[in-house]
C-alpha positions in Angstrom: 0.1 0.1 0.1 3.2 2.3 0.7 4.3 2.0 -3.0 0.9 2.9 -4.3 1.0 6.1 -2.2 4.7 6.6 -3.5 4.0 6.3 -6.9 1.0 8.8 -6.6 3.9 11.3 -6.0 5.6 10.5 -9.2 4.9 12.3 -12.6 4.1 8.9 -14.0 1.6 8.2 -10.9 -0.1 11.5 -11.5 -0.6 11.1 -15.1 -2.1 7.6 -14.4 -4.5 9.5 -11.8 -5.8 11.8 -14.6 -6.4 9.1 -17.4 -8.3 6.8 -14.6 -10.3 9.7 -13.7 -10.7 10.7 -17.3 -11.9 7.4 -18.2 -14.4 7.4 -15.6 -16.0 10.7 -17.1 -14.3 13.5 -15.4 -13.8 16.6 -17.1 -10.9 19.1 -16.7 -12.1 21.2 -14.3 -13.2 18.3 -12.0 -9.7 16.6 -12.2 -7.9 19.8 -11.4 -10.0 20.3 -8.5 -9.7 16.5 -7.4 -6.3 15.6 -8.1 -4.2 18.4 -9.8 -4.9 21.6 -7.5 -3.3 20.9 -4.5 -0.5 18.0 -5.7 2.8 18.4 -4.2 4.5 18.2 -7.8 2.1 21.0 -9.4 4.0 24.5 -9.5 1.0 26.6 -10.8 -2.1 27.1 -12.6 -2.7 25.6 -16.0 -1.6 27.8 -19.1 -3.2 27.8 -22.0 -0.6 27.1 -25.4 -1.4 26.0 -28.7 0.5 23.5 -30.7 -0.2 22.6 -34.2 -3.3 25.1 -34.1 -4.6 23.2 -31.1 -5.5 24.6 -28.1 -3.7 23.0 -24.8 -3.8 23.4 -21.3 0.0 22.8 -19.8 0.7 22.4 -16.2 4.0 22.6 -14.8 5.5 20.2 -12.5 8.2 20.6 -10.1 10.5 17.6 -12.0 10.7 20.1 -14.9 8.1 18.1 -17.0 4.7 19.3 -18.0 1.3 17.6 -18.0 -0.6 18.3 -21.0 -4.5 18.3 -21.9 -6.0 18.4 -24.9 -9.2 19.0 -24.8 -10.0 18.2 -28.4 -8.8 14.7 -28.1 -9.6 14.7 -24.2 -6.2 13.1 -23.2 -3.4 13.7 -20.8 -0.1 13.4 -21.8 3.5 13.9 -19.9 5.9 15.7 -21.6 
């Protein structure tokens, strides 16, 4: 059980939490409020960016990675 708790504190664990929540039907505002907003890896608020003319939400992590939410595809990625 402790292993699972530690995994939730990694960037890949955070991504998995978001993916599972989205699979269960949660929209981005719900994921933000229930998972991301107070997570210890998050360093700020989501920023809207554009890649290939698509709007994305980018959330900076203390790991120098970014959690990306693509509202068009309704998916999360880690870069």
